C-alpha positions as CSV (number, residue, x, y, z in Angstrom):
1,F,20.1,26.7,-2.1
2,T,21.1,26.1,-5.8
3,G,19.3,22.9,-6.7
4,A,20.3,21.0,-9.8
5,A,19.1,17.6,-11.2
6,R,20.5,15.4,-13.5
7,S,18.7,12.2,-15.6
8,G,21.3,9.3,-16.2
9,Y,24.6,10.8,-16.4
10,T,23.3,13.8,-17.8
11,A,22.8,17.3,-16.2
12,C,19.0,18.9,-17.1
13,E,19.4,21.4,-19.4
14,T,18.0,24.1,-17.0
15,T,17.0,23.6,-12.8
16,V,14.5,26.2,-11.6
17,W,14.0,25.8,-7.6
18,E,9.9,26.1,-6.9
19,S,9.9,25.1,-3.5
20,D,11.0,23.0,-0.7
21,E,9.3,20.6,-2.1
22,S,9.7,20.8,-6.2
23,I,12.3,21.5,-8.7
24,M,11.2,21.7,-12.3
25,C,14.2,20.0,-14.4
26,M,13.9,20.5,-18.6
27,G,15.5,17.2,-19.6
28,P,18.3,16.3,-22.1
29,A,17.3,14.5,-25.4
30,G,17.5,11.0,-25.2
31,V,17.0,7.2,-26.1
32,S,16.9,5.0,-23.3
33,S,14.1,3.8,-21.7
34,T,14.4,4.5,-18.3
35,L,17.0,6.7,-16.3
36,R,17.6,7.3,-12.6
37,L,17.2,10.8,-11.6
38,A,19.3,12.3,-8.9
39,V,18.5,15.9,-7.6
40,T,21.1,18.1,-5.6
41,A,20.2,20.9,-2.9
42,G,23.4,22.2,-0.9
43,V,25.4,19.1,-0.2
44,T,22.6,16.1,-0.3
45,V,21.5,14.7,-2.8
46,G,18.7,11.9,-3.4
47,S,17.7,10.1,-6.0
48,V,15.2,8.1,-7.5
49,T,15.3,5.0,-10.0
50,E,13.3,4.7,-13.1
51,A,12.2,8.5,-12.7
52,T,12.8,9.5,-16.5
53,T,10.9,7.7,-19.3
54,F,12.1,7.8,-23.3
55,D,9.5,6.8,-26.0
56,V,10.7,4.0,-27.8
57,P,12.0,4.5,-31.5
58,T,9.3,3.8,-33.7
59,V,9.4,2.7,-37.4
60,L,7.0,4.6,-39.9
61,M,7.9,2.9,-43.1
62,V,10.4,1.5,-44.9
63,G,11.7,2.9,-48.5
64,N,14.6,1.2,-51.1
65,L,17.1,4.4,-51.7
66,A,18.5,2.5,-54.9
67,P,16.6,0.7,-57.2
68,G,17.8,-1.9,-59.6
69,G,19.1,-4.7,-57.0
70,T,20.6,-3.4,-54.4
71,N,19.8,-3.3,-51.1
72,V,20.0,-0.2,-49.6
73,S,16.9,1.0,-47.8
74,L,15.8,4.3,-45.7
75,V,13.8,3.6,-42.2
76,S,11.3,6.4,-41.6
77,G,10.3,6.9,-37.8
78,K,10.8,8.9,-34.8
79,G,12.7,8.3,-31.3
80,F,16.1,7.2,-33.3
81,G,18.1,9.6,-30.9
82,T,19.4,13.5,-31.1
83,Q,22.7,11.9,-32.0
84,D,24.0,8.9,-32.9
85,Y,23.4,6.4,-30.5
86,T,24.8,3.3,-32.3
87,S,21.7,2.5,-34.0
88,A,20.9,-0.9,-35.3
89,V,18.2,-2.2,-37.8
90,R,17.4,-5.7,-38.6
91,T,14.7,-7.7,-40.5
92,G,13.6,-10.8,-39.1
93,F,16.5,-11.8,-36.9
94,T,19.2,-10.6,-39.8
95,A,21.2,-7.3,-38.7
96,C,21.8,-5.1,-41.8
97,E,25.7,-4.9,-42.7
98,A,25.9,-1.5,-42.0
99,T,23.8,1.1,-40.6
100,V,24.2,4.6,-40.8
101,W,22.2,7.1,-38.5
102,E,21.0,10.3,-40.3
103,S,18.3,12.0,-37.9
104,D,16.0,11.2,-34.9
105,S,13.7,10.5,-37.9
106,T,16.3,8.6,-40.5
107,I,18.5,5.6,-40.6
108,V,19.8,4.0,-44.1
109,C,20.1,0.4,-43.8
110,S,21.9,-1.3,-46.3
111,G,23.0,-5.2,-46.4
112,P,21.2,-8.8,-47.2
113,A,19.0,-7.7,-43.9
114,I,17.0,-6.3,-46.7
115,A,17.7,-8.3,-49.6
116,G,15.6,-10.9,-49.3
117,G,15.0,-14.2,-47.5
118,V,12.8,-17.5,-47.7
119,S,10.4,-16.3,-45.2
120,G,6.5,-15.2,-45.8
121,T,6.7,-11.9,-43.7
122,L,9.3,-10.1,-41.8
123,P,9.0,-7.2,-39.5
124,I,11.7,-4.8,-39.2
125,V,13.3,-3.3,-35.6
126,V,15.2,-0.5,-34.8
127,T,17.3,-0.3,-31.7
128,S,18.7,3.3,-30.6
129,G,20.2,3.3,-27.3
130,G,18.8,0.5,-24.9
131,S,15.3,1.0,-26.4
132,S,14.0,-1.7,-29.9
133,G,10.5,0.1,-31.9
134,T,9.0,-2.8,-34.3
135,L,7.0,-2.3,-37.2
136,T,5.7,-5.9,-38.2
137,D,4.9,-7.3,-41.8
138,V,6.9,-4.9,-43.6
139,F,8.8,-7.4,-46.0
140,S,7.4,-10.0,-47.8
141,M,9.2,-12.9,-50.2
142,D,7.6,-15.4,-52.4
143,V,7.4,-18.9,-50.8
144,P,9.5,-21.7,-52.8
145,A,7.7,-23.0,-55.2
146,I,8.5,-26.3,-57.4
147,S,7.8,-25.6,-61.4
148,A,8.8,-28.7,-62.4
149,L,10.0,-32.2,-61.2
150,F,12.1,-34.6,-63.8
151,T,12.9,-37.9,-62.7
152,S,15.7,-40.1,-64.3
């Protein structure tokens, strides 16, 4: 029989029939945390849930792309996807105004999420597909301070 397998909705790049109990599948790239695996042998299909896993995105570094007060940052890491899986970036609880996926290791974020606020330190969270990766204590802001008090 000619065996075939797919992970989620995507067919394996190659499928090799090894024995009555084993098929080797070179799986597709992806970003979802877990996927079902389905195997077809002849006209019979068998499946198992949560069989295929992918690593969550990993944020390694954040750098300012445009100095001088602009809010455009380059987010570097890995596992952002081999294509644009509608990636999103946020600092703390505030999303970037615009997120541009560039590669599996680069996303550009612009908007007030990187600009600042009144919190002490903030994490940056990258979501790609259904998985999120976090780098803690990336941004720090000075806590508001009173420098003078005038009374009338």
